[in-house]
mmCIF file of the N, C-alpha and C atoms, coordinates in Angstrom:
data_MODEL
# 
_entry.id   MODEL 
# 
loop_
_atom_site.group_PDB 
_atom_site.id 
_atom_site.type_symbol 
_atom_site.label_atom_id 
_atom_site.label_alt_id 
_atom_site.label_comp_id 
_atom_site.label_asym_id 
_atom_site.label_entity_id 
_atom_site.label_seq_id 
_atom_site.pdbx_PDB_ins_code 
_atom_site.Cartn_x 
_atom_site.Cartn_y 
_atom_site.Cartn_z 
_atom_site.occupancy 
_atom_site.B_iso_or_equiv 
_atom_site.pdbx_formal_charge 
_atom_site.auth_seq_id 
_atom_site.auth_comp_id 
_atom_site.auth_asym_id 
_atom_site.auth_atom_id 
_atom_site.pdbx_PDB_model_num 
ATOM 1   N N  . MET A 1 1  ? -65.869 64.156 47.331 1.00 0.00 ? 1  MET A N  1 
ATOM 2   C CA . MET A 1 1  ? -65.534 62.761 47.259 1.00 0.00 ? 1  MET A CA 1 
ATOM 3   C C  . MET A 1 1  ? -66.797 61.965 47.604 1.00 0.00 ? 1  MET A C  1 
ATOM 4   N N  . ASP A 1 2  ? -67.110 61.020 46.762 1.00 0.00 ? 2  ASP A N  1 
ATOM 5   C CA . ASP A 1 2  ? -68.275 60.160 46.965 1.00 0.00 ? 2  ASP A CA 1 
ATOM 6   C C  . ASP A 1 2  ? -67.850 58.952 47.792 1.00 0.00 ? 2  ASP A C  1 
ATOM 7   N N  . LEU A 1 3  ? -68.187 58.958 49.075 1.00 0.00 ? 3  LEU A N  1 
ATOM 8   C CA . LEU A 1 3  ? -67.784 57.868 49.969 1.00 0.00 ? 3  LEU A CA 1 
ATOM 9   C C  . LEU A 1 3  ? -68.467 56.546 49.637 1.00 0.00 ? 3  LEU A C  1 
ATOM 10  N N  . ASP A 1 4  ? -69.509 56.587 48.808 1.00 0.00 ? 4  ASP A N  1 
ATOM 11  C CA . ASP A 1 4  ? -70.183 55.359 48.384 1.00 0.00 ? 4  ASP A CA 1 
ATOM 12  C C  . ASP A 1 4  ? -69.572 54.779 47.108 1.00 0.00 ? 4  ASP A C  1 
ATOM 13  N N  . ASP A 1 5  ? -68.685 55.514 46.467 1.00 0.00 ? 5  ASP A N  1 
ATOM 14  C CA . ASP A 1 5  ? -68.022 55.032 45.267 1.00 0.00 ? 5  ASP A CA 1 
ATOM 15  C C  . ASP A 1 5  ? -67.150 53.822 45.620 1.00 0.00 ? 5  ASP A C  1 
ATOM 16  N N  . ARG A 1 6  ? -67.188 52.790 44.804 1.00 0.00 ? 6  ARG A N  1 
ATOM 17  C CA . ARG A 1 6  ? -66.437 51.555 45.082 1.00 0.00 ? 6  ARG A CA 1 
ATOM 18  C C  . ARG A 1 6  ? -64.933 51.788 45.190 1.00 0.00 ? 6  ARG A C  1 
ATOM 19  N N  . GLU A 1 7  ? -64.387 52.609 44.295 1.00 0.00 ? 7  GLU A N  1 
ATOM 20  C CA . GLU A 1 7  ? -62.942 52.877 44.317 1.00 0.00 ? 7  GLU A CA 1 
ATOM 21  C C  . GLU A 1 7  ? -62.536 53.623 45.590 1.00 0.00 ? 7  GLU A C  1 
ATOM 22  N N  . VAL A 1 8  ? -63.354 54.582 45.980 1.00 0.00 ? 8  VAL A N  1 
ATOM 23  C CA . VAL A 1 8  ? -63.079 55.328 47.207 1.00 0.00 ? 8  VAL A CA 1 
ATOM 24  C C  . VAL A 1 8  ? -63.173 54.390 48.406 1.00 0.00 ? 8  VAL A C  1 
ATOM 25  N N  . ALA A 1 9  ? -64.210 53.583 48.455 1.00 0.00 ? 9  ALA A N  1 
ATOM 26  C CA . ALA A 1 9  ? -64.379 52.630 49.561 1.00 0.00 ? 9  ALA A CA 1 
ATOM 27  C C  . ALA A 1 9  ? -63.219 51.651 49.621 1.00 0.00 ? 9  ALA A C  1 
ATOM 28  N N  . ARG A 1 10 ? -62.745 51.205 48.464 1.00 0.00 ? 10 ARG A N  1 
ATOM 29  C CA . ARG A 1 10 ? -61.612 50.272 48.416 1.00 0.00 ? 10 ARG A CA 1 
ATOM 30  C C  . ARG A 1 10 ? -60.351 50.936 48.948 1.00 0.00 ? 10 ARG A C  1 
ATOM 31  N N  . ALA A 1 11 ? -60.120 52.172 48.545 1.00 0.00 ? 11 ALA A N  1 
ATOM 32  C CA . ALA A 1 11 ? -58.936 52.899 49.010 1.00 0.00 ? 11 ALA A CA 1 
ATOM 33  C C  . ALA A 1 11 ? -58.999 53.138 50.513 1.00 0.00 ? 11 ALA A C  1 
ATOM 34  N N  . LEU A 1 12 ? -60.157 53.531 51.008 1.00 0.00 ? 12 LEU A N  1 
ATOM 35  C CA . LEU A 1 12 ? -60.309 53.779 52.446 1.00 0.00 ? 12 LEU A CA 1 
ATOM 36  C C  . LEU A 1 12 ? -60.171 52.503 53.263 1.00 0.00 ? 12 LEU A C  1 
ATOM 37  N N  . ALA A 1 13 ? -60.586 51.382 52.699 1.00 0.00 ? 13 ALA A N  1 
ATOM 38  C CA . ALA A 1 13 ? -60.474 50.110 53.418 1.00 0.00 ? 13 ALA A CA 1 
ATOM 39  C C  . ALA A 1 13 ? -59.014 49.720 53.642 1.00 0.00 ? 13 ALA A C  1 
ATOM 40  N N  . GLY A 1 14 ? -58.126 50.238 52.821 1.00 0.00 ? 14 GLY A N  1 
ATOM 41  C CA . GLY A 1 14 ? -56.712 49.917 52.946 1.00 0.00 ? 14 GLY A CA 1 
ATOM 42  C C  . GLY A 1 14 ? -55.949 50.815 53.918 1.00 0.00 ? 14 GLY A C  1 
ATOM 43  N N  . LEU A 1 15 ? -56.620 51.795 54.496 1.00 0.00 ? 15 LEU A N  1 
ATOM 44  C CA . LEU A 1 15 ? -55.949 52.705 55.428 1.00 0.00 ? 15 LEU A CA 1 
ATOM 45  C C  . LEU A 1 15 ? -55.787 52.069 56.796 1.00 0.00 ? 15 LEU A C  1 
ATOM 46  N N  . HIS A 1 16 ? -54.690 52.414 57.444 1.00 0.00 ? 16 HIS A N  1 
ATOM 47  C CA . HIS A 1 16 ? -54.481 51.985 58.824 1.00 0.00 ? 16 HIS A CA 1 
ATOM 48  C C  . HIS A 1 16 ? -54.433 53.233 59.686 1.00 0.00 ? 16 HIS A C  1 
ATOM 49  N N  . VAL A 1 17 ? -55.159 53.228 60.782 1.00 0.00 ? 17 VAL A N  1 
ATOM 50  C CA . VAL A 1 17 ? -55.202 54.369 61.687 1.00 0.00 ? 17 VAL A CA 1 
ATOM 51  C C  . VAL A 1 17 ? -54.598 53.957 63.018 1.00 0.00 ? 17 VAL A C  1 
ATOM 52  N N  . TRP A 1 18 ? -53.553 54.687 63.444 1.00 0.00 ? 18 TRP A N  1 
ATOM 53  C CA . TRP A 1 18 ? -52.942 54.415 64.740 1.00 0.00 ? 18 TRP A CA 1 
ATOM 54  C C  . TRP A 1 18 ? -53.555 55.333 65.779 1.00 0.00 ? 18 TRP A C  1 
ATOM 55  N N  . PRO A 1 19 ? -53.868 54.798 66.961 1.00 0.00 ? 19 PRO A N  1 
ATOM 56  C CA . PRO A 1 19 ? -54.363 55.668 68.027 1.00 0.00 ? 19 PRO A CA 1 
ATOM 57  C C  . PRO A 1 19 ? -53.217 56.524 68.575 1.00 0.00 ? 19 PRO A C  1 
ATOM 58  N N  . VAL A 1 20 ? -53.555 57.648 69.159 1.00 0.00 ? 20 VAL A N  1 
ATOM 59  C CA . VAL A 1 20 ? -52.544 58.486 69.800 1.00 0.00 ? 20 VAL A CA 1 
ATOM 60  C C  . VAL A 1 20 ? -52.271 57.876 71.170 1.00 0.00 ? 20 VAL A C  1 
ATOM 61  N N  . GLU A 1 21 ? -51.199 57.110 71.224 1.00 0.00 ? 21 GLU A N  1 
ATOM 62  C CA . GLU A 1 21 ? -50.821 56.440 72.472 1.00 0.00 ? 21 GLU A CA 1 
ATOM 63  C C  . GLU A 1 21 ? -49.752 57.257 73.183 1.00 0.00 ? 21 GLU A C  1 
ATOM 64  N N  . ILE A 1 22 ? -49.387 56.846 74.373 1.00 0.00 ? 22 ILE A N  1 
ATOM 65  C CA . ILE A 1 22 ? -48.458 57.616 75.190 1.00 0.00 ? 22 ILE A CA 1 
ATOM 66  C C  . ILE A 1 22 ? -47.100 57.801 74.501 1.00 0.00 ? 22 ILE A C  1 
ATOM 67  N N  . ALA A 1 23 ? -46.620 56.792 73.790 1.00 0.00 ? 23 ALA A N  1 
ATOM 68  C CA . ALA A 1 23 ? -45.331 56.915 73.101 1.00 0.00 ? 23 ALA A CA 1 
ATOM 69  C C  . ALA A 1 23 ? -45.387 58.025 72.050 1.00 0.00 ? 23 ALA A C  1 
ATOM 70  N N  . ILE A 1 24 ? -46.504 58.164 71.365 1.00 0.00 ? 24 ILE A N  1 
ATOM 71  C CA . ILE A 1 24 ? -46.664 59.217 70.359 1.00 0.00 ? 24 ILE A CA 1 
ATOM 72  C C  . ILE A 1 24 ? -46.765 60.582 71.035 1.00 0.00 ? 24 ILE A C  1 
ATOM 73  N N  . ALA A 1 25 ? -47.515 60.646 72.134 1.00 0.00 ? 25 ALA A N  1 
ATOM 74  C CA . ALA A 1 25 ? -47.625 61.912 72.868 1.00 0.00 ? 25 ALA A CA 1 
ATOM 75  C C  . ALA A 1 25 ? -46.254 62.363 73.362 1.00 0.00 ? 25 ALA A C  1 
ATOM 76  N N  . ARG A 1 26 ? -45.475 61.436 73.900 1.00 0.00 ? 26 ARG A N  1 
ATOM 77  C CA . ARG A 1 26 ? -44.126 61.790 74.368 1.00 0.00 ? 26 ARG A CA 1 
ATOM 78  C C  . ARG A 1 26 ? -43.241 62.241 73.207 1.00 0.00 ? 26 ARG A C  1 
ATOM 79  N N  . ALA A 1 27 ? -43.292 61.507 72.108 1.00 0.00 ? 27 ALA A N  1 
ATOM 80  C CA . ALA A 1 27 ? -42.469 61.852 70.946 1.00 0.00 ? 27 ALA A CA 1 
ATOM 81  C C  . ALA A 1 27 ? -42.852 63.217 70.384 1.00 0.00 ? 27 ALA A C  1 
ATOM 82  N N  . SER A 1 28 ? -44.115 63.574 70.474 1.00 0.00 ? 28 SER A N  1 
ATOM 83  C CA . SER A 1 28 ? -44.562 64.849 69.898 1.00 0.00 ? 28 SER A CA 1 
ATOM 84  C C  . SER A 1 28 ? -43.945 66.057 70.594 1.00 0.00 ? 28 SER A C  1 
ATOM 85  N N  . VAL A 1 29 ? -43.576 65.917 71.856 1.00 0.00 ? 29 VAL A N  1 
ATOM 86  C CA . VAL A 1 29 ? -42.955 67.045 72.563 1.00 0.00 ? 29 VAL A CA 1 
ATOM 87  C C  . VAL A 1 29 ? -41.431 66.970 72.522 1.00 0.00 ? 29 VAL A C  1 
ATOM 88  N N  . ARG A 1 30 ? -40.899 65.916 71.903 1.00 0.00 ? 30 ARG A N  1 
ATOM 89  C CA . ARG A 1 30 ? -39.451 65.753 71.781 1.00 0.00 ? 30 ARG A CA 1 
ATOM 90  C C  . ARG A 1 30 ? -38.962 65.927 70.345 1.00 0.00 ? 30 ARG A C  1 
ATOM 91  N N  . LEU A 1 31 ? -39.830 66.400 69.474 1.00 0.00 ? 31 LEU A N  1 
ATOM 92  C CA . LEU A 1 31 ? -39.445 66.627 68.088 1.00 0.00 ? 31 LEU A CA 1 
ATOM 93  C C  . LEU A 1 31 ? -38.422 67.748 68.001 1.00 0.00 ? 31 LEU A C  1 
ATOM 94  N N  . ASP A 1 32 ? -37.687 67.787 66.922 1.00 0.00 ? 32 ASP A N  1 
ATOM 95  C CA . ASP A 1 32 ? -36.681 68.826 66.724 1.00 0.00 ? 32 ASP A CA 1 
ATOM 96  C C  . ASP A 1 32 ? -37.225 70.017 65.929 1.00 0.00 ? 32 ASP A C  1 
ATOM 97  N N  . PHE A 1 33 ? -38.535 70.233 66.007 1.00 0.00 ? 33 PHE A N  1 
ATOM 98  C CA . PHE A 1 33 ? -39.180 71.385 65.376 1.00 0.00 ? 33 PHE A CA 1 
ATOM 99  C C  . PHE A 1 33 ? -40.469 71.686 66.116 1.00 0.00 ? 33 PHE A C  1 
ATOM 100 N N  . ARG A 1 34 ? -41.027 72.857 65.896 1.00 0.00 ? 34 ARG A N  1 
ATOM 101 C CA . ARG A 1 34 ? -42.331 73.240 66.441 1.00 0.00 ? 34 ARG A CA 1 
ATOM 102 C C  . ARG A 1 34 ? -43.255 73.537 65.271 1.00 0.00 ? 34 ARG A C  1 
ATOM 103 N N  . ALA A 1 35 ? -44.499 73.054 65.396 1.00 0.00 ? 35 ALA A N  1 
ATOM 104 C CA . ALA A 1 35 ? -45.505 73.254 64.342 1.00 0.00 ? 35 ALA A CA 1 
ATOM 105 C C  . ALA A 1 35 ? -46.882 73.225 64.999 1.00 0.00 ? 35 ALA A C  1 
ATOM 106 N N  . GLU A 1 36 ? -47.893 73.203 64.169 1.00 0.00 ? 36 GLU A N  1 
ATOM 107 C CA . GLU A 1 36 ? -49.252 73.047 64.682 1.00 0.00 ? 36 GLU A CA 1 
ATOM 108 C C  . GLU A 1 36 ? -49.325 71.727 65.440 1.00 0.00 ? 36 GLU A C  1 
ATOM 109 N N  . PRO A 1 37 ? -50.087 71.652 66.540 1.00 0.00 ? 37 PRO A N  1 
ATOM 110 C CA . PRO A 1 37 ? -50.160 70.406 67.313 1.00 0.00 ? 37 PRO A CA 1 
ATOM 111 C C  . PRO A 1 37 ? -50.550 69.181 66.483 1.00 0.00 ? 37 PRO A C  1 
ATOM 112 N N  . ALA A 1 38 ? -51.477 69.327 65.557 1.00 0.00 ? 38 ALA A N  1 
ATOM 113 C CA . ALA A 1 38 ? -51.874 68.176 64.731 1.00 0.00 ? 38 ALA A CA 1 
ATOM 114 C C  . ALA A 1 38 ? -50.710 67.697 63.870 1.00 0.00 ? 38 ALA A C  1 
ATOM 115 N N  . ASP A 1 39 ? -49.931 68.626 63.324 1.00 0.00 ? 39 ASP A N  1 
ATOM 116 C CA . ASP A 1 39 ? -48.757 68.252 62.526 1.00 0.00 ? 39 ASP A CA 1 
ATOM 117 C C  . ASP A 1 39 ? -47.725 67.539 63.384 1.00 0.00 ? 39 ASP A C  1 
ATOM 118 N N  . GLU A 1 40 ? -47.559 67.990 64.619 1.00 0.00 ? 40 GLU A N  1 
ATOM 119 C CA . GLU A 1 40 ? -46.616 67.341 65.518 1.00 0.00 ? 40 GLU A CA 1 
ATOM 120 C C  . GLU A 1 40 ? -47.056 65.909 65.845 1.00 0.00 ? 40 GLU A C  1 
ATOM 121 N N  . ILE A 1 41 ? -48.342 65.700 66.045 1.00 0.00 ? 41 ILE A N  1 
ATOM 122 C CA . ILE A 1 41 ? -48.861 64.354 66.319 1.00 0.00 ? 41 ILE A CA 1 
ATOM 123 C C  . ILE A 1 41 ? -48.654 63.456 65.104 1.00 0.00 ? 41 ILE A C  1 
ATOM 124 N N  . ILE A 1 42 ? -48.917 63.965 63.917 1.00 0.00 ? 42 ILE A N  1 
ATOM 125 C CA . ILE A 1 42 ? -48.715 63.192 62.690 1.00 0.00 ? 42 ILE A CA 1 
ATOM 126 C C  . ILE A 1 42 ? -47.242 62.828 62.534 1.00 0.00 ? 42 ILE A C  1 
ATOM 127 N N  . ALA A 1 43 ? -46.353 63.796 62.737 1.00 0.00 ? 43 ALA A N  1 
ATOM 128 C CA . ALA A 1 43 ? -44.920 63.544 62.613 1.00 0.00 ? 43 ALA A CA 1 
ATOM 129 C C  . ALA A 1 43 ? -44.448 62.556 63.680 1.00 0.00 ? 43 ALA A C  1 
ATOM 130 N N  . ALA A 1 44 ? -44.920 62.704 64.893 1.00 0.00 ? 44 ALA A N  1 
ATOM 131 C CA . ALA A 1 44 ? -44.535 61.792 65.969 1.00 0.00 ? 44 ALA A CA 1 
ATOM 132 C C  . ALA A 1 44 ? -45.030 60.374 65.698 1.00 0.00 ? 44 ALA A C  1 
ATOM 133 N N  . THR A 1 45 ? -46.218 60.248 65.132 1.00 0.00 ? 45 THR A N  1 
ATOM 134 C CA . THR A 1 45 ? -46.734 58.926 64.773 1.00 0.00 ? 45 THR A CA 1 
ATOM 135 C C  . THR A 1 45 ? -45.833 58.284 63.732 1.00 0.00 ? 45 THR A C  1 
ATOM 136 N N  . SER A 1 46 ? -45.406 59.053 62.759 1.00 0.00 ? 46 SER A N  1 
ATOM 137 C CA . SER A 1 46 ? -44.487 58.566 61.743 1.00 0.00 ? 46 SER A CA 1 
ATOM 138 C C  . SER A 1 46 ? -43.180 58.095 62.376 1.00 0.00 ? 46 SER A C  1 
ATOM 139 N N  . ALA A 1 47 ? -42.655 58.880 63.304 1.00 0.00 ? 47 ALA A N  1 
ATOM 140 C CA . ALA A 1 47 ? -41.388 58.539 63.955 1.00 0.00 ? 47 ALA A CA 1 
ATOM 141 C C  . ALA A 1 47 ? -41.526 57.295 64.839 1.00 0.00 ? 47 ALA A C  1 
ATOM 142 N N  . VAL A 1 48 ? -42.562 57.228 65.640 1.00 0.00 ? 48 VAL A N  1 
ATOM 143 C CA . VAL A 1 48 ? -42.746 56.098 66.563 1.00 0.00 ? 48 VAL A CA 1 
ATOM 144 C C  . VAL A 1 48 ? -42.921 54.792 65.803 1.00 0.00 ? 48 VAL A C  1 
ATOM 145 N N  . HIS A 1 49 ? -43.690 54.823 64.731 1.00 0.00 ? 49 HIS A N  1 
ATOM 146 C CA . HIS A 1 49 ? -43.962 53.603 63.964 1.00 0.00 ? 49 HIS A CA 1 
ATOM 147 C C  . HIS A 1 49 ? -42.975 53.397 62.813 1.00 0.00 ? 49 HIS A C  1 
ATOM 148 N N  . ASN A 1 50 ? -42.021 54.327 62.682 1.00 0.00 ? 50 ASN A N  1 
ATOM 149 C CA . ASN A 1 50 ? -41.007 54.263 61.627 1.00 0.00 ? 50 ASN A CA 1 
ATOM 150 C C  . ASN A 1 50 ? -41.628 54.088 60.239 1.00 0.00 ? 50 ASN A C  1 
ATOM 151 N N  . VAL A 1 51 ? -42.645 54.904 59.994 1.00 0.00 ? 51 VAL A N  1 
ATOM 152 C CA . VAL A 1 51 ? -43.345 54.902 58.710 1.00 0.00 ? 51 VAL A CA 1 
ATOM 153 C C  . VAL A 1 51 ? -43.015 56.219 58.013 1.00 0.00 ? 51 VAL A C  1 
ATOM 154 N N  . PRO A 1 52 ? -42.442 56.165 56.817 1.00 0.00 ? 52 PRO A N  1 
ATOM 155 C CA . PRO A 1 52 ? -42.074 57.404 56.126 1.00 0.00 ? 52 PRO A CA 1 
ATOM 156 C C  . PRO A 1 52 ? -43.273 58.330 55.917 1.00 0.00 ? 52 PRO A C  1 
ATOM 157 N N  . LEU A 1 53 ? -43.033 59.598 56.170 1.00 0.00 ? 53 LEU A N  1 
ATOM 158 C CA . LEU A 1 53 ? -44.056 60.624 56.038 1.00 0.00 ? 53 LEU A CA 1 
ATOM 159 C C  . LEU A 1 53 ? -43.850 61.376 54.730 1.00 0.00 ? 53 LEU A C  1 
ATOM 160 N N  . LEU A 1 54 ? -44.903 61.542 53.984 1.00 0.00 ? 54 LEU A N  1 
ATOM 161 C CA . LEU A 1 54 ? -44.864 62.324 52.755 1.00 0.00 ? 54 LEU A CA 1 
ATOM 162 C C  . LEU A 1 54 ? -45.467 63.689 53.080 1.00 0.00 ? 54 LEU A C  1 
ATOM 163 N N  . THR A 1 55 ? -44.636 64.723 53.004 1.00 0.00 ? 55 THR A N  1 
ATOM 164 C CA . THR A 1 55 ? -45.090 66.061 53.357 1.00 0.00 ? 55 THR A CA 1 
ATOM 165 C C  . THR A 1 55 ? -44.405 67.110 52.495 1.00 0.00 ? 55 THR A C  1 
ATOM 166 N N  . ARG A 1 56 ? -45.080 68.231 52.329 1.00 0.00 ? 56 ARG A N  1 
ATOM 167 C CA . ARG A 1 56 ? -44.482 69.385 51.660 1.00 0.00 ? 56 ARG A CA 1 
ATOM 168 C C  . ARG A 1 56 ? -44.018 70.414 52.683 1.00 0.00 ? 56 ARG A C  1 
ATOM 169 N N  . ASP A 1 57 ? -44.324 70.167 53.938 1.00 0.00 ? 57 ASP A N  1 
ATOM 170 C CA . ASP A 1 57 ? -43.983 71.104 54.997 1.00 0.00 ? 57 ASP A CA 1 
ATOM 171 C C  . ASP A 1 57 ? -42.464 71.177 55.148 1.00 0.00 ? 57 ASP A C  1 
ATOM 172 N N  . ARG A 1 58 ? -41.906 72.344 54.924 1.00 0.00 ? 58 ARG A N  1 
ATOM 173 C CA . ARG A 1 58 ? -40.442 72.495 54.950 1.00 0.00 ? 58 ARG A CA 1 
ATOM 174 C C  . ARG A 1 58 ? -39.866 72.289 56.342 1.00 0.00 ? 58 ARG A C  1 
ATOM 175 N N  . VAL A 1 59 ? -40.582 72.719 57.368 1.00 0.00 ? 59 VAL A N  1 
ATOM 176 C CA . VAL A 1 59 ? -40.088 72.562 58.737 1.00 0.00 ? 59 VAL A CA 1 
ATOM 177 C C  . VAL A 1 59 ? -40.010 71.077 59.086 1.00 0.00 ? 59 VAL A C  1 
ATOM 178 N N  . ILE A 1 60 ? -41.074 70.342 58.832 1.00 0.00 ? 60 ILE A N  1 
ATOM 179 C CA . ILE A 1 60 ? -41.063 68.897 59.103 1.00 0.00 ? 60 ILE A CA 1 
ATOM 180 C C  . ILE A 1 60 ? -40.027 68.217 58.212 1.00 0.00 ? 60 ILE A C  1 
ATOM 181 N N  . GLY A 1 61 ? -39.923 68.667 56.973 1.00 0.00 ? 61 GLY A N  1 
ATOM 182 C CA . GLY A 1 61 ? -38.979 68.089 56.027 1.00 0.00 ? 61 GLY A CA 1 
ATOM 183 C C  . GLY A 1 61 ? -37.531 68.196 56.453 1.00 0.00 ? 61 GLY A C  1 
ATOM 184 N N  . GLN A 1 62 ? -37.209 69.128 57.324 1.00 0.00 ? 62 GLN A N  1 
ATOM 185 C CA . GLN A 1 62 ? -35.842 69.306 57.801 1.00 0.00 ? 62 GLN A CA 1 
ATOM 186 C C  . GLN A 1 62 ? -35.569 68.525 59.083 1.00 0.00 ? 62 GLN A C  1 
ATOM 187 N N  . SER A 1 63 ? -36.576 67.869 59.626 1.00 0.00 ? 63 SER A N  1 
ATOM 188 C CA . SER A 1 63 ? -36.405 67.120 60.865 1.00 0.00 ? 63 SER A CA 1 
ATOM 189 C C  . SER A 1 63 ? -35.449 65.950 60.677 1.00 0.00 ? 63 SER A C  1 
ATOM 190 N N  . GLU A 1 64 ? -34.626 65.731 61.672 1.00 0.00 ? 64 GLU A N  1 
ATOM 191 C CA . GLU A 1 64 ? -33.731 64.573 61.685 1.00 0.00 ? 64 GLU A CA 1 
ATOM 192 C C  . GLU A 1 64 ? -34.400 63.372 62.345 1.00 0.00 ? 64 GLU A C  1 
ATOM 193 N N  . LEU A 1 65 ? -35.567 63.578 62.952 1.00 0.00 ? 65 LEU A N  1 
ATOM 194 C CA . LEU A 1 65 ? -36.244 62.527 63.709 1.00 0.00 ? 65 LEU A CA 1 
ATOM 195 C C  . LEU A 1 65 ? -37.385 61.850 62.966 1.00 0.00 ? 65 LEU A C  1 
ATOM 196 N N  . VAL A 1 66 ? -37.912 62.524 61.960 1.00 0.00 ? 66 VAL A N  1 
ATOM 197 C CA . VAL A 1 66 ? -39.089 62.020 61.243 1.00 0.00 ? 66 VAL A CA 1 
ATOM 198 C C  . VAL A 1 66 ? -38.645 61.365 59.943 1.00 0.00 ? 66 VAL A C  1 
ATOM 199 N N  . PRO A 1 67 ? -38.943 60.062 59.780 1.00 0.00 ? 67 PRO A N  1 
ATOM 200 C CA . PRO A 1 67 ? -38.590 59.421 58.506 1.00 0.00 ? 67 PRO A CA 1 
ATOM 201 C C  . PRO A 1 67 ? -39.461 59.989 57.387 1.00 0.00 ? 67 PRO A C  1 
ATOM 202 N N  . ARG A 1 68 ? -38.833 60.324 56.275 1.00 0.00 ? 68 ARG A N  1 
ATOM 203 C CA . ARG A 1 68 ? -39.578 60.936 55.176 1.00 0.00 ? 68 ARG A CA 1 
ATOM 204 C C  . ARG A 1 68 ? -39.551 60.062 53.945 1.00 0.00 ? 68 ARG A C  1 
ATOM 205 N N  . ALA A 1 69 ? -40.681 60.049 53.260 1.00 0.00 ? 69 ALA A N  1 
ATOM 206 C CA . ALA A 1 69 ? -40.777 59.349 51.978 1.00 0.00 ? 69 ALA A CA 1 
ATOM 207 C C  . ALA A 1 69 ? -40.121 60.236 50.922 1.00 0.00 ? 69 ALA A C  1 
ATOM 208 N N  . LEU A 1 70 ? -39.388 59.631 50.047 1.00 0.00 ? 70 LEU A N  1 
ATOM 209 C CA . LEU A 1 70 ? -38.768 60.389 48.964 1.00 0.00 ? 70 LEU A CA 1 
ATOM 210 C C  . LEU A 1 70 ? -39.792 60.612 47.860 1.00 0.00 ? 70 LEU A C  1 
ATOM 211 N N  . PRO A 1 71 ? -39.836 61.822 47.313 1.00 0.00 ? 71 PRO A N  1 
ATOM 212 C CA . PRO A 1 71 ? -40.796 62.089 46.235 1.00 0.00 ? 71 PRO A CA 1 
ATOM 213 C C  . PRO A 1 71 ? -40.438 61.273 44.994 1.00 0.00 ? 71 PRO A C  1 
ATOM 214 N N  . ALA A 1 72 ? -41.463 60.932 44.237 1.00 0.00 ? 72 ALA A N  1 
ATOM 215 C CA . ALA A 1 72 ? -41.244 60.208 42.980 1.00 0.00 ? 72 ALA A CA 1 
ATOM 216 C C  . ALA A 1 72 ? -40.544 61.122 41.994 1.00 0.00 ? 72 ALA A C  1 
ATOM 217 N N  . GLU A 1 73 ? -39.667 60.554 41.196 1.00 0.00 ? 73 GLU A N  1 
ATOM 218 C CA . GLU A 1 73 ? -38.945 61.354 40.209 1.00 0.00 ? 73 GLU A CA 1 
ATOM 219 C C  . GLU A 1 73 ? -39.645 61.341 38.883 1.00 0.00 ? 73 GLU A C  1 
# 
């Protein structure tokens, strides 16, 4: 990926990054599944901020706590 490409720079400028705050850390240990720690932090961030997560991970996909984005048809 060419980070100097205008389209790439435009897409990256639209990203929002949430810090790992205490609410996310707490949520990560209260999930209804176990996974790699980074996946748990990502899922907990999705849950805390109520932002749908797009994932292929079947374990995360079965969670009742993580809001999931529906795949395009």
